[in-house]
C-alpha positions in Angstrom: 42.4 -73.3 -8.7 38.8 -73.5 -7.7 36.7 -70.4 -8.6 33.4 -69.2 -7.1 31.4 -66.0 -7.0 30.5 -63.4 -4.4 27.3 -65.1 -3.3 29.1 -68.2 -2.3 31.9 -66.3 -0.6 29.5 -64.0 1.3 27.4 -67.0 2.6 30.5 -68.9 3.6 31.9 -65.9 5.4 28.7 -65.4 7.3 28.5 -69.0 8.4 32.2 -69.1 9.3 32.0 -65.9 11.3 28.7 -66.7 13.1 29.5 -70.5 13.5 25.8 -71.4 12.9 23.2 -70.0 10.5 19.5 -70.6 10.1 18.8 -71.9 6.5 15.6 -69.9 6.2 17.5 -66.7 7.2 20.2 -67.4 4.6 17.5 -67.8 1.9 15.7 -64.6 3.0 18.9 -62.5 3.3 20.4 -63.6 0.0 17.0 -63.9 -1.9 17.6 -67.5 -3.0 15.4 -70.6 -3.2 15.9 -73.8 -1.3 17.3 -75.4 -4.5 19.7 -72.5 -5.0 20.9 -72.8 -1.4 21.5 -76.5 -1.8 23.6 -75.8 -5.0 25.5 -73.0 -3.2 26.3 -75.3 -0.2 27.7 -77.9 -2.6 30.0 -75.3 -4.2 31.1 -74.2 -0.7 31.8 -77.7 0.4 33.8 -78.3 -2.8 35.8 -75.2 -1.9 36.3 -76.3 1.7 37.5 -79.7 0.5 40.0 -78.0 -1.9 41.2 -76.0 1.2 41.5 -79.4 3.1 38.8 -78.3 5.6 35.8 -80.1 6.9 32.4 -79.8 5.1 29.7 -77.6 6.5 27.3 -79.5 8.8 23.7 -79.4 7.6 21.4 -80.4 10.5 17.8 -79.7 11.4 17.4 -76.6 9.3 20.8 -75.1 10.4 24.2 -74.9 8.9 27.3 -75.2 11.1 30.9 -74.3 10.5 32.9 -77.3 11.6 36.5 -75.9 11.3 39.1 -73.9 13.1 39.5 -70.6 11.2 42.6 -68.6 10.7 43.5 -65.8 8.2 46.4 -67.9 6.9 44.0 -70.8 5.9 41.1 -68.8 4.6 42.0 -66.4 1.7 39.1 -66.2 -0.7 39.3 -63.0 -2.7 41.9 -64.3 -5.2 39.6 -67.3 -6.2 36.5 -65.2 -6.9 35.7 -65.4 -10.6 34.6 -62.6 -12.8 31.2 -64.1 -13.4 28.7 -62.3 -15.7 26.8 -61.1 -12.6 30.0 -59.6 -11.1 30.9 -58.1 -14.4 27.5 -56.4 -14.6 27.9 -55.1 -11.1 31.2 -53.5 -12.1 29.7 -52.1 -15.3 26.9 -50.5 -13.3 29.4 -49.0 -10.9 31.3 -47.5 -13.9 28.2 -46.1 -15.5 27.0 -44.2 -12.3 30.5 -42.8 -11.7 32.1 -42.0 -15.1 31.5 -39.2 -17.6 33.3 -41.4 -20.2 31.9 -44.2 -22.3 32.5 -47.7 -21.2 35.5 -49.1 -23.1 34.8 -52.7 -24.2 38.4 -53.5 -25.1 39.9 -52.1 -21.9 37.4 -53.8 -19.6 37.6 -57.2 -21.4 41.3 -57.2 -20.5 40.6 -56.0 -17.0 38.1 -58.8 -16.5 40.9 -61.2 -17.4 39.3 -62.2 -20.7 40.7 -62.6 -24.1 39.9 -60.4 -27.1 37.5 -63.1 -28.4 35.4 -62.6 -25.2 34.6 -59.0 -25.9 31.2 -60.0 -27.2 30.3 -61.3 -23.8 31.2 -58.0 -22.1 29.2 -56.2 -24.8 26.2 -58.4 -23.9 26.8 -57.6 -20.2 26.8 -53.8 -21.0 23.6 -54.1 -23.0 21.9 -56.0 -20.2 22.8 -53.3 -17.6 21.6 -50.5 -20.0 18.4 -52.4 -20.7 17.7 -52.6 -16.9 18.1 -48.8 -16.9 15.8 -48.5 -19.9 18.6 -47.1 -22.1 19.1 -48.1 -25.7 22.6 -49.3 -26.4 22.9 -47.2 -29.6 21.7 -44.1 -27.7 24.3 -44.6 -25.0 27.1 -45.1 -27.6 26.2 -42.0 -29.6 25.7 -39.7 -26.5 28.4 -37.0 -26.0 27.7 -37.1 -22.2 26.8 -40.7 -21.2 26.5 -39.8 -17.5 23.7 -37.4 -18.2 21.6 -40.2 -19.7 22.2 -42.4 -16.6 21.2 -39.5 -14.4 17.9 -39.1 -16.2 17.0 -42.8 -16.0 17.8 -43.3 -12.3 15.2 -41.6 -9.9 16.9 -39.5 -7.2 20.2 -40.2 -8.9 22.6 -38.6 -6.3 20.9 -40.3 -3.3 20.8 -43.6 -5.2 24.4 -43.4 -6.1 25.4 -42.4 -2.6 23.5 -45.3 -1.0 24.9 -47.8 -3.6 28.5 -46.7 -2.8 27.9 -46.8 1.0 26.6 -50.4 0.8 29.4 -51.4 -1.5 32.0 -50.0 0.8 30.4 -51.7 3.9 30.3 -55.1 2.1 33.6 -55.1 0.3 36.1 -52.3 1.2 37.7 -53.4 4.5 37.6 -57.1 4.2 38.3 -57.4 0.5 40.6 -54.4 -0.2 42.0 -52.3 2.7 43.2 -55.2 4.9 43.4 -57.9 2.2 46.9 -59.1 1.7 47.7 -59.2 -2.0 48.6 -62.6 -3.5 50.9 -63.2 -6.4 51.0 -65.8 -9.2 54.0 -68.1 -9.9 55.7 -65.3 -11.9 55.5 -62.8 -9.0 52.7 -60.8 -10.5 49.9 -59.6 -8.2 46.6 -61.4 -8.9 43.6 -59.5 -10.1 40.3 -60.0 -8.4 36.8 -58.3 -8.5 37.1 -56.2 -5.3 40.4 -54.9 -6.4 39.1 -53.8 -9.7 36.0 -52.3 -8.1 38.0 -49.9 -5.9 40.5 -49.2 -8.6 37.6 -48.0 -10.7 36.4 -45.8 -7.9 39.8 -44.3 -7.5 40.2 -43.6 -11.2 36.8 -42.0 -11.6 36.9 -39.9 -8.5 40.6 -39.1 -9.3 41.7 -40.3 -5.9 45.4 -41.2 -5.6 45.5 -43.2 -2.4 42.1 -44.4 -1.2 43.6 -46.5 1.6 45.5 -43.6 3.1 42.3 -41.5 3.2 40.5 -44.4 4.9 43.1 -44.8 7.6 43.2 -41.0 8.2 39.4 -41.0 8.7 39.6 -44.0 10.9 42.2 -42.4 13.1 40.1 -39.2 13.2 36.9 -41.0 14.3 38.9 -42.5 17.3 40.0 -39.1 18.4 36.7 -37.4 17.7 35.1 -40.0 20.0 31.5 -39.4 19.0 29.0 -42.2 18.5 28.6 -42.9 14.8 27.4 -46.1 13.2 29.4 -47.8 10.4 26.9 -46.5 7.9 27.2 -42.9 9.1 31.0 -43.1 9.1 31.0 -44.3 5.5 28.4 -41.7 4.5 30.8 -38.9 5.6 33.7 -40.7 4.0 31.9 -41.2 0.7 30.8 -37.6 0.7 34.5 -36.5 1.1 36.0 -38.7 -1.6 33.2 -37.9 -4.0 33.8 -34.2 -3.7 37.6 -33.9 -3.1 38.2 -33.3 -6.8 34.8 -31.7 -7.4 35.5 -28.1 -8.2 32.0 -27.0 -7.3 32.4 -28.4 -3.8 36.1 -28.1 -3.0 36.5 -24.5 -4.1 37.5 -21.1 -2.9 34.4 -19.3 -1.5 33.7 -16.6 0.9 32.8 -17.9 4.4 30.6 -16.1 6.9 31.7 -14.7 10.2 29.7 -17.5 11.9 31.7 -20.1 10.1 35.0 -18.3 10.9 34.1 -18.7 14.6 33.6 -22.4 14.0 37.2 -22.7 13.0 38.1 -22.1 16.6 36.4 -25.3 17.8 38.7 -28.0 19.0 36.8 -30.6 16.9 37.2 -28.5 13.8 41.0 -28.2 14.4 41.1 -32.0 14.8 39.3 -32.4 11.5 41.5 -29.9 9.8 44.6 -31.7 11.0 43.4 -34.9 9.3 42.4 -33.0 6.1 45.8 -31.3 5.9 47.5 -34.8 5.9 45.2 -36.0 3.1 45.8 -32.7 1.2 49.6 -33.3 1.4 49.4 -36.9 0.4 47.0 -36.3 -2.5 48.8 -33.1 -3.6 45.3 -31.5 -3.7 44.4 -28.3 -1.9 41.4 -28.5 0.4 39.8 -25.1 0.8 38.3 -23.8 4.0 34.8 -23.7 2.4 34.9 -27.5 1.9 36.5 -28.2 5.3 33.7 -26.2 7.0 31.1 -28.0 4.9 32.4 -31.3 6.1 32.5 -30.1 9.7 28.9 -28.9 9.5 28.0 -32.4 8.2 29.7 -33.9 11.3 27.9 -31.6 13.6 24.5 -32.3 11.9 25.0 -36.0 12.3 26.0 -35.5 16.0 23.0 -33.4 16.7 20.7 -35.9 15.1 22.2 -38.8 17.0 21.7 -37.1 20.4 18.5 -35.2 19.6 16.4 -37.1 22.1 13.7 -35.7 24.4 14.5 -36.0 28.2 11.4 -38.2 28.5 12.7 -40.7 26.1 16.3 -40.6 27.1 16.1 -40.8 30.9 19.9 -40.2 30.7 21.9 -38.5 33.4 24.6 -37.9 30.8 22.3 -36.2 28.3 23.1 -32.6 29.1 26.8 -33.2 29.5 28.1 -32.4 26.0 31.6 -33.7 26.8 30.3 -37.2 27.3 28.6 -37.6 23.9 30.5 -40.8 23.0 30.3 -44.6 23.1 30.4 -44.6 26.9 26.9 -43.1 27.0 25.6 -45.9 24.9 27.3 -48.5 27.1 25.9 -46.9 30.3 22.4 -46.7 28.8 22.5 -50.4 27.8 23.8 -51.4 31.3 20.9 -49.3 32.7 18.4 -51.2 30.6 20.0 -54.5 31.6 19.7 -53.7 35.3 16.0 -52.9 34.9 15.6 -56.1 32.9 17.1 -58.2 35.6 13.8 -58.0 37.5 11.6 -59.6 34.8 11.0 -63.2 34.1 13.0 -65.0 31.5 12.3 -67.9 29.2 11.9 -71.2 31.0 14.5 -73.9 30.5 16.7 -71.4 28.6 20.3 -70.9 29.6 21.4 -67.3 29.5 25.1 -67.4 28.5 27.7 -64.7 29.2 27.3 -62.3 26.3 29.3 -59.5 24.6 26.8 -56.9 23.4 28.1 -55.1 20.3 26.3 -52.0 19.1 26.5 -50.5 15.7 23.8 -47.9 16.3 23.6 -44.1 16.8 22.5 -43.1 20.3 19.0 -42.0 19.3 18.5 -45.4 17.6 19.5 -47.1 20.8 16.9 -45.1 22.7 14.2 -45.7 20.0 14.8 -49.4 19.9 15.3 -50.1 23.6 12.3 -52.5 23.5 14.2 -54.9 21.2 17.3 -54.5 23.3 15.3 -55.6 26.3 14.0 -58.6 24.4 17.5 -59.6 23.4 18.6 -59.3 27.1 16.1 -62.0 28.0 18.3 -64.3 25.9 21.6 -63.2 27.4 23.7 -62.4 30.5 25.5 -59.2 29.5 29.1 -59.2 30.5 30.3 -56.3 28.4 29.0 -53.7 25.9 31.2 -52.4 23.1 31.0 -51.1 19.5 31.9 -52.7 16.2 35.4 -51.2 16.1 36.4 -53.2 19.2 34.9 -56.5 18.1 37.8 -58.0 16.2 40.2 -57.5 19.1 37.7 -58.9 21.6 37.3 -62.0 19.5 40.7 -62.6 18.1 43.0 -61.0 20.6 45.2 -63.0 23.0 43.4 -61.9 26.2 41.2 -64.4 27.9 37.6 -64.1 26.8 35.0 -63.9 29.6 32.0 -64.2 27.2 30.5 -67.2 25.5 28.6 -65.6 22.7 28.2 -62.3 20.9 25.0 -60.3 20.1 25.5 -57.9 17.2 22.9 -55.2 16.7 22.9 -52.9 13.6 20.8 -51.3 10.9 23.3 -52.2 8.2 24.4 -55.4 6.5 27.7 -55.5 8.3 28.3 -59.3 8.3 31.2 -59.0 5.8 33.1 -56.6 8.0 33.6 -59.2 10.7 36.5 -61.6 11.0 35.9 -64.1 13.8 38.8 -66.6 14.1 37.6 -67.7 17.5 35.0 -70.5 18.2 32.6 -68.1 19.8 29.2 -67.8 18.0 27.7 -64.5 16.9 24.0 -63.8 16.7 23.0 -60.9 14.5 19.9 -58.7 15.1 19.1 -56.2 12.3 16.9 -53.3 12.9 14.8 -53.1 9.7 13.3 -49.6 9.4 13.5 -49.6 5.6 12.7 -52.2 2.9 15.1 -53.3 0.2 14.0 -50.4 -1.9 15.0 -47.8 0.8 11.4 -47.0 1.7 10.5 -46.7 5.4 8.6 -49.6 6.9 5.6 -49.2 9.2 5.5 -50.0 12.9 3.6 -53.2 12.5 6.0 -54.5 9.9 9.0 -53.6 12.0 7.5 -55.2 15.1 6.6 -58.4 13.2 10.0 -58.7 11.7 11.8 -58.1 15.0 9.7 -60.7 16.8 10.5 -63.2 14.1 14.2 -62.4 14.4 14.1 -62.8 18.2 12.4 -66.2 17.9 15.0 -67.3 15.3 17.9 -66.2 17.5 16.5 -68.0 20.5 16.0 -71.2 18.6 19.4 -70.9 17.0 21.1 -70.5 20.3 19.3 -73.5 21.7 20.3 -75.6 18.7 23.9 -74.5 18.8 24.2 -75.2 22.5 22.6 -78.6 21.9 25.1 -79.8 19.3 28.3 -78.0 20.1 
């Protein structure tokens, strides 16, 4: 069986989902050189050949996916190899979560390696510790290894939270929750990196059924019907699973009369209904103090999302608290589109019927309306929706009335998409932070956005020329 790493799989999925990709954007997004991209494409084409599929087309600076895609034909997780890079990512995850020492023998087996390969895993561990400026002997001799890790990572709690959020966005749904397990010839379930990653998270956070909790939260968000981005949803989810078995957070504490009144809110009752299901399934009591803390976090997010001055919002729905949901965002985008219909568009550029997909909080939509207007110059908007509806829109049996998809987000959500249609997707990422998590200035954001817009326009032109 042919084996590859996450980098190749991620790039392949992005090209397969989007149908066309700018080579320069691939190199930038994955931080690889032209030579590395060439080597990666060779590996991907070898994989496609093994799957009896057509090679990727490499034309005029673009890469095109030249195959019909289906879930049955395209299962990749089981062929991802435990490369040393992936092993080191898993070791880093263990180090930031566990109060125990890293067990070389145990993880050598979990990586699918023989006893004789333990030295390679030890080398991986030493490499990760060295990056954290931690001496291997110091780590082994420490009675509390997690405290050493905390001292060496600035803003440890925030860094760990962001790491977990990004990990869940990239891997959780596509590679774990909805991934159908495969078995070997003896009927034994195959091990693969993403499975091990989330098994480690379950073990270290003491979670019994991570998938059950995820589905409970997903059902809750649908009923709650407030506009949260994927990142915000995972931020709340990560906070919950990180503290469910934390006795300092999920504990019996006195609650104030103000908080007692909050328990009468319909939204609180909706949250409590979900938490009670999780409590029963996990066989873990969830105290009112923790429930209210989670509810206040939801309210805080909601307030931040809709805390827009009337001058900026221009929204007739703004003061109607019962309407604070995705419909507001849709109406606002339609409003911008209507205003935009009066301006001049690019010459000799065909504006195709477009599905506009938003993975943004309402305040982010308001703040970034200029870029939405710019994108509208490249499209004829037929419908506006959120990321949760995209899969059904693309892969459902209903007739599609759109010819392309514009996806707008602040997060790296490419891996969450499964596009089995032949409709291209164009991704616009709002970059308000650099890769180190620092806020970027207005000039940098404007320059980056203008570059993205140019790349999208040129990619659309190229795709329409050769399709």
